[in-house]
C-alpha positions as CSV (number, residue, x, y, z in Angstrom):
1,M,149.6,35.6,-89.5
2,K,153.1,36.8,-90.3
3,T,154.2,35.9,-86.8
4,K,152.8,32.4,-87.2
5,Y,154.6,32.0,-90.6
6,L,157.9,33.2,-89.2
7,L,157.5,30.9,-86.2
8,G,156.7,27.9,-88.5
9,L,159.7,28.7,-90.7
10,F,161.9,29.0,-87.6
11,L,160.8,25.6,-86.3
12,L,161.3,24.1,-89.8
13,L,164.9,25.3,-89.8
14,I,165.5,23.9,-86.4
15,I,164.1,20.5,-87.5
16,Q,166.2,20.6,-90.7
17,C,169.3,21.6,-88.7
18,S,168.7,18.8,-86.2
19,Y,168.2,16.2,-88.9
20,S,171.4,17.4,-90.7
21,Q,173.4,17.1,-87.5
22,A,172.0,13.7,-86.7
23,D,172.7,12.6,-90.3
24,D,176.2,13.9,-90.1
25,S,176.9,11.7,-87.1
26,I,176.4,8.6,-89.2
27,L,179.8,8.0,-90.8
28,Y,178.8,4.7,-92.5
29,N,175.9,4.0,-94.8
30,Y,175.4,0.4,-96.1
31,R,172.8,-0.9,-98.5
32,L,172.6,-4.7,-98.7
33,K,170.8,-6.4,-101.6
34,I,169.9,-10.1,-101.8
35,S,168.0,-11.7,-104.6
36,E,165.8,-14.8,-104.3
37,D,167.6,-16.1,-107.4
38,N,170.9,-16.2,-105.6
39,I,170.5,-16.0,-101.8
40,R,174.2,-16.8,-101.2
41,V,175.5,-13.5,-102.6
42,V,175.0,-10.2,-100.8
43,E,175.6,-7.1,-102.9
44,V,176.8,-4.2,-100.7
45,E,177.0,-0.5,-101.6
46,A,178.5,1.7,-98.9
47,E,179.3,5.3,-98.4
48,M,181.6,6.3,-95.5
49,T,184.1,8.7,-94.1
50,I,187.3,7.0,-93.2
51,Q,189.8,8.4,-90.7
52,E,192.7,6.5,-92.1
53,P,193.5,5.4,-95.7
54,Y,192.6,1.7,-95.3
55,L,189.6,-0.6,-95.0
56,E,189.4,-3.7,-92.9
57,M,187.1,-6.4,-91.5
58,N,186.9,-7.9,-88.0
59,R,189.8,-10.3,-87.4
60,W,188.1,-12.6,-84.9
61,G,185.9,-15.6,-85.3
62,I,187.3,-17.2,-88.4
63,P,189.6,-20.3,-88.6
64,P,193.3,-19.2,-88.8
65,E,194.0,-21.4,-91.9
66,I,191.6,-19.4,-94.0
67,E,193.9,-16.8,-95.6
68,K,192.6,-13.2,-95.6
69,G,190.1,-14.1,-92.9
70,W,186.5,-12.9,-93.6
71,A,187.9,-11.0,-96.6
72,K,188.4,-14.3,-98.4
73,F,184.7,-14.3,-99.2
74,V,184.6,-10.7,-100.4
75,D,184.9,-9.4,-104.0
76,V,185.6,-5.7,-104.1
77,K,184.0,-4.3,-107.3
78,S,185.0,-0.6,-107.0
79,I,186.2,2.1,-104.6
80,L,185.5,5.7,-105.6
81,D,186.2,9.1,-104.0
82,D,183.3,11.6,-103.4
83,T,183.8,12.9,-107.0
84,G,183.4,9.5,-108.5
85,K,187.1,9.0,-109.3
86,P,188.5,5.5,-108.7
87,I,190.8,5.0,-105.7
88,N,193.6,2.6,-106.2
89,Y,193.9,-0.1,-103.5
90,T,196.0,-3.1,-102.6
91,W,195.5,-6.0,-100.2
92,N,198.0,-5.9,-97.3
93,N,198.5,-9.5,-96.3
94,V,200.5,-8.7,-93.2
95,L,198.0,-6.2,-91.7
96,Q,195.0,-8.0,-93.2
97,R,193.4,-5.0,-94.8
98,W,193.0,-3.0,-98.0
99,D,195.4,-0.1,-98.2
100,L,193.9,2.9,-100.2
101,K,195.7,5.6,-102.2
102,T,193.8,8.4,-100.6
103,S,194.1,10.9,-97.7
104,K,192.9,10.8,-94.2
105,N,189.2,11.6,-93.4
106,S,188.3,10.8,-97.0
107,K,184.7,10.3,-98.1
108,I,184.5,7.2,-100.3
109,K,182.0,4.9,-102.0
110,I,182.6,1.2,-102.2
111,K,180.8,-1.7,-103.9
112,Y,181.5,-5.3,-103.0
113,H,179.9,-8.7,-103.0
114,V,180.0,-11.2,-100.1
115,R,179.7,-14.9,-101.0
116,L,178.1,-17.1,-98.4
117,E,180.5,-20.1,-98.8
118,H,181.6,-20.2,-95.2
119,D,179.7,-23.4,-94.5
120,N,182.0,-25.2,-96.9
121,Y,184.8,-24.9,-94.3
122,N,185.5,-26.6,-90.9
123,W,184.9,-24.0,-88.2
124,D,186.2,-26.0,-85.2
125,A,189.3,-24.0,-84.9
126,A,187.2,-20.8,-84.6
127,G,185.0,-22.2,-81.8
128,G,182.4,-24.2,-83.7
129,I,179.8,-23.9,-86.4
130,D,177.5,-21.9,-84.1
131,G,179.6,-18.9,-85.3
132,R,179.6,-19.7,-89.0
133,P,177.3,-18.0,-91.6
134,T,175.0,-20.6,-93.2
135,V,171.5,-21.1,-94.7
136,W,168.6,-22.4,-92.6
137,N,166.1,-24.6,-94.4
138,E,167.1,-23.3,-97.8
139,D,165.1,-20.1,-97.3
140,T,166.7,-18.2,-94.4
141,L,170.1,-16.6,-94.1
142,F,172.0,-16.8,-90.8
143,W,174.8,-14.3,-90.8
144,V,177.5,-13.3,-88.4
145,T,177.9,-9.6,-89.1
146,K,181.7,-9.8,-89.0
147,A,181.4,-11.5,-92.4
148,L,179.5,-8.6,-94.0
149,F,181.0,-5.2,-93.2
150,I,184.0,-3.4,-94.4
151,Y,185.1,-0.2,-92.5
152,C,188.0,1.8,-91.2
153,Y,188.0,1.5,-87.4
154,G,190.5,4.4,-87.0
155,D,190.4,5.6,-83.4
156,D,187.9,4.2,-80.9
157,S,185.5,7.0,-81.1
158,P,181.8,6.0,-81.6
159,K,180.9,5.6,-85.3
160,K,177.2,5.2,-86.2
161,A,176.1,3.2,-89.2
162,R,172.9,3.1,-91.1
163,I,172.0,-0.3,-92.7
164,S,169.2,-0.7,-95.2
165,F,168.1,-3.8,-97.0
166,D,166.8,-4.5,-100.5
167,V,165.3,-8.0,-100.2
168,P,162.1,-9.7,-101.3
169,K,159.0,-8.0,-99.7
170,N,157.9,-11.1,-97.7
171,W,161.4,-11.5,-96.1
172,K,161.9,-10.5,-92.5
173,I,165.0,-8.9,-91.0
174,S,165.9,-10.0,-87.5
175,T,168.6,-8.0,-85.7
176,A,169.5,-6.3,-82.5
177,W,170.1,-3.0,-84.3
178,T,167.7,-0.1,-83.8
179,K,164.9,0.0,-86.4
180,V,164.3,3.5,-87.9
181,A,162.2,2.6,-90.9
182,D,161.0,-0.4,-92.9
183,K,164.1,-2.6,-93.5
184,E,166.3,0.2,-92.3
185,F,168.4,0.1,-89.0
186,V,171.0,2.0,-87.1
187,A,174.0,0.6,-85.3
188,E,175.4,2.8,-82.6
189,N,179.0,1.9,-83.1
190,I,181.3,-0.4,-85.0
191,D,181.2,-3.1,-82.3
192,V,177.4,-3.2,-82.5
193,L,177.6,-3.2,-86.3
194,D,180.0,-6.1,-86.8
195,N,179.8,-8.1,-83.6
196,N,176.3,-9.4,-83.8
197,L,174.0,-11.8,-85.6
198,L,171.6,-11.1,-88.4
199,V,168.9,-13.4,-89.8
200,I,167.2,-12.6,-93.1
201,G,164.4,-14.5,-94.8
202,N,161.5,-16.7,-93.7
203,Q,162.4,-17.3,-90.0
204,V,159.9,-17.4,-87.2
205,E,160.4,-14.4,-84.8
206,K,158.9,-13.8,-81.3
207,I,159.3,-10.5,-79.5
208,I,159.7,-10.8,-75.7
209,K,159.5,-7.7,-73.5
210,V,161.0,-7.9,-70.0
211,D,161.1,-4.4,-68.4
212,N,163.1,-2.2,-70.8
213,M,164.7,-5.2,-72.6
214,S,163.3,-6.2,-76.0
215,I,164.4,-9.7,-76.9
216,F,163.9,-11.1,-80.4
217,L,163.7,-14.9,-80.3
218,V,164.4,-16.3,-83.8
219,T,164.4,-19.8,-85.2
220,P,163.9,-21.7,-88.5
221,K,160.4,-22.8,-89.2
222,S,161.3,-26.4,-88.5
223,F,162.2,-25.6,-84.9
224,A,159.5,-23.1,-84.2
225,Y,157.4,-25.6,-82.2
226,Q,160.0,-25.3,-79.3
227,M,159.5,-21.6,-79.1
228,D,157.2,-21.7,-76.1
229,L,159.7,-23.9,-74.1
230,L,162.5,-21.4,-74.9
231,N,160.3,-18.4,-74.1
232,T,159.4,-19.9,-70.7
233,T,163.0,-20.7,-69.9
234,L,164.2,-17.2,-70.8
235,K,161.5,-15.6,-68.6
236,E,162.6,-17.7,-65.7
237,I,166.3,-16.9,-66.1
238,L,166.2,-13.2,-66.6
239,P,164.8,-12.3,-63.2
240,I,167.7,-14.1,-61.6
241,Y,170.2,-11.9,-63.6
242,Q,168.1,-8.9,-62.8
243,D,168.6,-9.7,-59.1
244,V,172.4,-10.0,-59.6
245,F,172.8,-6.7,-61.4
246,S,169.8,-4.8,-60.0
247,E,168.5,-4.1,-63.5
248,L,168.0,-5.4,-67.0
249,P,169.5,-3.3,-69.8
250,N,167.4,-0.9,-72.0
251,T,168.5,-2.6,-75.2
252,N,167.5,-4.9,-78.1
253,Y,168.8,-8.4,-77.9
254,L,168.7,-11.1,-80.6
255,I,168.6,-14.8,-79.7
256,C,169.0,-17.3,-82.6
257,V,168.2,-20.9,-81.9
258,S,168.5,-23.8,-84.4
259,E,168.6,-27.6,-84.5
260,N,171.8,-29.5,-85.1
261,D,173.6,-32.7,-84.5
262,I,175.8,-31.0,-81.9
263,E,175.0,-28.6,-79.1
264,D,176.9,-25.4,-78.7
265,G,176.5,-21.7,-78.3
266,E,178.3,-18.4,-79.1
267,A,177.6,-14.9,-77.8
268,Y,178.1,-11.5,-79.4
269,K,177.5,-7.9,-78.4
270,N,173.7,-8.0,-78.3
271,S,173.0,-11.5,-79.5
272,F,173.8,-15.1,-79.3
273,H,173.2,-18.3,-81.2
274,Q,172.5,-21.7,-79.7
275,M,172.3,-25.0,-81.4
276,F,170.1,-27.8,-80.0
277,K,170.0,-31.6,-80.3
278,N,166.3,-31.8,-80.6
279,K,165.8,-34.9,-78.5
280,N,164.4,-35.3,-75.0
281,L,164.7,-31.6,-74.2
282,K,162.5,-32.1,-71.1
283,Y,165.0,-34.4,-69.5
284,R,168.2,-32.6,-70.6
285,K,167.6,-29.1,-69.2
286,I,170.9,-29.2,-67.3
287,V,172.6,-29.3,-70.7
288,W,170.7,-27.0,-73.1
289,A,169.2,-24.7,-70.5
290,N,172.7,-24.2,-69.0
291,T,174.0,-23.2,-72.4
292,F,171.0,-20.9,-72.9
293,A,171.6,-19.2,-69.5
294,H,175.4,-19.1,-70.2
295,E,175.1,-17.3,-73.5
296,M,172.5,-14.8,-72.0
297,F,174.8,-14.0,-69.1
298,H,177.6,-13.1,-71.6
299,Y,175.7,-9.8,-72.2
300,W,177.1,-8.7,-68.8
301,T,180.5,-10.4,-68.9
302,G,180.9,-8.9,-72.4
303,L,180.5,-5.5,-70.9
304,I,182.7,-6.2,-68.0
305,Y,185.9,-6.8,-69.9
306,N,189.6,-6.9,-69.2
307,K,192.3,-4.8,-70.9
308,D,194.0,-8.1,-71.8
309,F,191.2,-10.2,-73.4
310,A,193.0,-13.5,-73.3
311,S,194.0,-13.3,-69.7
312,N,190.3,-12.8,-68.8
313,Y,188.8,-16.0,-70.2
314,W,188.8,-17.7,-66.8
315,F,186.5,-14.9,-65.6
316,S,184.4,-14.2,-68.7
317,E,183.8,-17.9,-69.4
318,G,184.2,-19.5,-65.9
319,F,182.1,-17.0,-64.0
320,T,179.5,-17.1,-66.7
321,D,179.3,-20.9,-66.4
322,Y,179.0,-20.6,-62.6
323,Y,176.1,-18.1,-62.8
324,S,174.3,-20.0,-65.6
325,S,174.1,-23.1,-63.3
326,L,173.1,-20.8,-60.4
327,A,170.3,-19.3,-62.5
328,L,168.9,-22.8,-63.2
329,I,168.8,-23.8,-59.5
330,R,167.6,-20.5,-58.2
331,S,164.7,-20.5,-60.7
332,N,164.0,-24.2,-60.0
333,I,164.6,-25.1,-63.7
334,V,166.8,-28.0,-62.6
335,S,167.0,-30.2,-59.5
336,E,169.5,-29.7,-56.7
337,Q,170.9,-33.0,-57.6
338,D,171.7,-31.9,-61.1
339,Y,173.1,-28.6,-59.9
340,L,175.6,-30.4,-57.6
341,K,176.6,-32.7,-60.4
342,K,177.4,-29.7,-62.5
343,L,179.4,-28.1,-59.7
344,A,181.3,-31.3,-59.2
345,F,182.0,-31.5,-62.9
346,Q,183.6,-28.0,-62.7
347,F,185.8,-29.1,-59.8
348,S,186.8,-32.1,-61.9
349,R,187.6,-30.0,-64.9
350,F,190.0,-27.8,-62.9
351,H,191.6,-30.6,-60.8
352,S,192.1,-33.1,-63.7
353,S,193.5,-30.3,-66.0
354,Q,196.1,-29.6,-63.4
355,R,196.9,-33.3,-62.9
356,L,197.3,-34.1,-66.5
357,M,199.4,-31.1,-67.5
358,R,203.1,-31.8,-67.9
359,N,203.8,-28.2,-67.4
360,R,201.0,-26.5,-65.5
361,V,199.6,-23.3,-66.9
362,S,197.9,-20.6,-64.7
363,L,194.3,-19.5,-65.3
364,V,195.6,-16.1,-66.5
365,K,198.0,-17.7,-69.0
366,A,195.5,-20.4,-70.1
367,G,193.6,-18.0,-72.3
368,E,196.6,-17.5,-74.6
369,E,195.6,-21.0,-76.0
370,K,191.9,-21.1,-75.3
371,I,191.1,-24.1,-77.5
372,N,193.8,-26.3,-75.9
373,N,192.9,-25.2,-72.3
374,W,189.2,-25.3,-72.6
375,H,188.5,-27.4,-69.5
376,L,191.0,-25.5,-67.4
377,I,189.5,-22.2,-68.3
378,Y,185.8,-23.1,-67.8
379,G,186.3,-25.4,-64.9
380,G,188.9,-23.3,-63.3
381,G,187.0,-20.1,-63.6
382,A,183.7,-21.7,-62.3
383,T,185.5,-23.3,-59.4
384,M,187.2,-20.0,-58.5
385,A,183.8,-18.3,-58.7
386,F,182.4,-20.7,-56.1
387,I,185.5,-20.3,-53.9
388,L,185.3,-16.5,-54.0
389,D,181.5,-16.6,-53.4
390,V,182.0,-18.7,-50.3
391,E,185.0,-16.6,-49.1
392,I,183.1,-13.3,-49.5
393,R,180.1,-14.7,-47.6
394,S,182.3,-16.2,-44.9
395,R,184.4,-13.0,-44.4
396,T,181.3,-10.7,-44.2
397,N,179.1,-13.1,-42.2
398,G,176.7,-13.3,-45.2
399,V,176.4,-9.5,-45.7
400,K,178.2,-9.5,-49.0
401,T,178.2,-12.1,-51.8
402,L,179.7,-12.7,-55.2
403,D,176.6,-11.0,-56.6
404,D,177.8,-7.8,-55.0
405,F,181.2,-8.3,-56.6
406,M,179.6,-8.7,-60.1
407,K,177.3,-5.8,-59.5
408,K,180.2,-3.5,-58.6
409,L,182.2,-4.5,-61.6
410,Y,179.2,-3.9,-63.8
411,F,178.4,-0.4,-62.5
412,D,182.1,0.7,-62.0
413,F,183.4,-0.7,-65.3
414,G,180.8,-2.3,-67.6
415,K,178.3,0.6,-67.7
416,N,181.1,3.1,-68.1
417,N,182.7,1.1,-70.9
418,K,185.9,1.1,-68.8
419,P,188.1,-1.9,-69.0
420,F,189.5,-3.4,-65.8
421,D,192.6,-5.4,-65.0
422,I,193.0,-8.2,-62.5
423,N,194.2,-5.8,-59.8
424,D,190.9,-4.0,-60.1
425,Q,189.1,-7.3,-59.3
426,I,191.3,-7.8,-56.2
427,H,190.7,-4.2,-55.2
428,V,186.9,-4.7,-55.4
429,L,187.0,-7.9,-53.4
430,N,189.2,-6.3,-50.7
431,Y,186.9,-3.3,-50.6
432,L,183.7,-5.4,-50.2
433,T,185.1,-7.6,-47.5
434,N,187.7,-5.4,-45.8
435,S,190.2,-8.2,-46.2
436,D,193.0,-9.4,-48.5
437,F,192.3,-11.6,-51.5
438,N,195.8,-11.3,-52.9
439,P,197.0,-14.7,-51.6
440,I,194.1,-16.6,-53.3
441,F,194.8,-14.9,-56.6
442,K,198.6,-15.4,-56.2
443,K,198.2,-19.2,-55.6
444,Y,195.3,-20.2,-57.9
445,I,194.8,-17.6,-60.6
446,H,198.2,-16.1,-61.2
447,G,199.8,-19.3,-59.9
448,T,199.5,-23.0,-60.4
449,D,199.1,-24.3,-56.9
450,S,197.0,-27.5,-56.7
451,I,193.3,-26.6,-56.2
452,L,192.4,-29.8,-54.5
453,E,192.8,-28.9,-50.8
454,M,191.1,-25.5,-51.5
455,I,188.1,-27.3,-52.9
456,F,187.9,-29.4,-49.7
457,S,188.3,-26.6,-47.3
458,T,185.8,-24.3,-49.2
459,C,183.1,-27.0,-49.4
460,E,183.6,-27.7,-45.7
461,K,183.1,-24.0,-45.0
462,A,180.0,-23.9,-47.2
463,G,178.4,-27.0,-45.8
464,I,179.1,-29.6,-48.5
465,I,180.6,-33.0,-48.0
466,V,183.1,-34.0,-50.8
467,A,183.9,-37.5,-51.8
468,Q,186.8,-37.5,-54.3
469,Y,188.9,-40.1,-56.2
470,Q,191.3,-38.9,-58.9
471,S,189.1,-36.8,-61.3
472,E,185.8,-37.9,-59.7
473,F,184.0,-35.5,-57.3
474,Y,180.7,-36.3,-55.5
475,L,179.0,-33.6,-53.5
476,T,176.4,-34.0,-50.7
477,P,175.0,-31.1,-48.7
478,K,175.4,-31.5,-44.9
479,E,172.2,-32.1,-43.1
480,D,170.9,-28.7,-42.0
481,L,167.3,-28.6,-41.1
482,E,167.2,-24.8,-40.9
483,K,169.2,-24.5,-44.1
484,K,171.3,-21.6,-42.7
485,N,174.7,-22.6,-44.1
486,I,176.5,-20.8,-47.0
487,Y,175.7,-23.4,-49.6
488,N,171.9,-23.0,-49.1
489,A,172.3,-19.2,-49.1
490,I,174.2,-19.5,-52.5
491,I,171.5,-21.6,-54.2
492,G,168.7,-19.5,-52.7
493,N,167.2,-22.1,-50.3
């Protein structure tokens, strides 16, 4: 009896110790309170250990003309140390943060309110209203988490956060964070905490399981009748991406869809938002399904990231657009005719951008002004993806493809959270093909050589006839009864 008692006590101590260690690993604890009487105000209470004596919010995703960024909508009520003593603080307008009169590695308590007034502002300069907090149908809150959380990033070591909600009982919480209790979640690090979407209220939610991936498809009640169409489309797209990367991630993922007068999409760490023009969806798949596939593919291109974010847009956006169109044709969601129109449009974007620029900008430099170089980045990146795909297949007699390139980047860099640079991309291409891709990168990615002749020669090599006049491109597959050319191999024929 005594032995059993001692054994039980020992096990209890182990459990308590383990819990204590796990609890200690959570540096941030947030409690968010929302009342039905005033759904546009979130009351936040937080306890945290800060490595440096300052607090900040994410600096991306907000129009530059809004002074203080996301902090404009925050009212700090109090900041206390762990003894309850007030900590003096000032707003640093240069560094866009709150400087605190305290020491490093301090434990603090902060209370602040966030006002959901973002939808009173024009969000075009920040990429569009798909990335703007708002209210759906007057009963559901759509939040970008950048707008909600204050923290001290400090160094880049992982920092877990626990987030709990005090909201009306009948409200749902839709998020990609890990659920640990009723209305309580854990985010593994700051990026997962503040670079995602969050929906709170009376939304419709459907959970989709594909292998180890759990997807939460969320929409306002008014758009819920399209849920089956979106569910079917998603299940057709994901196997294509699984083939490219050899796996689907073991993760939660949140997809928010809503109806609007414009169509757009924005991706985050483990989530994306897409807005639909709810008209003739059946006949407009090349538009909305392409955006749907594009934002989903960003999960992988978000992991495969460059050390210099801006110089990587041609890859992160352009290659994503190339693969989103490929996913649609490989899964038979769209016709071959529509796919070729989309590919021709990418060629036109790249070529016409070069023609119309007084001073040409390279794809690498174009990302420094993404809004002004939109067509060049997307069209140029997608065109280069096609060119590299054809070149890889041609140089290896079809043994290797662009899929192999993406897969190697994913396993060598993305899964290891290791940023690459453009030389790493060239090295992987050279390794896969035992050839030299430096000249192509020098001319068309680092450089500004006209892409027109390269488009013609690549299409000829692939098995596509090109008719072109100024910015117009028309693509016709060569007659190949056995369908053994590169083009047919690319689209999966």
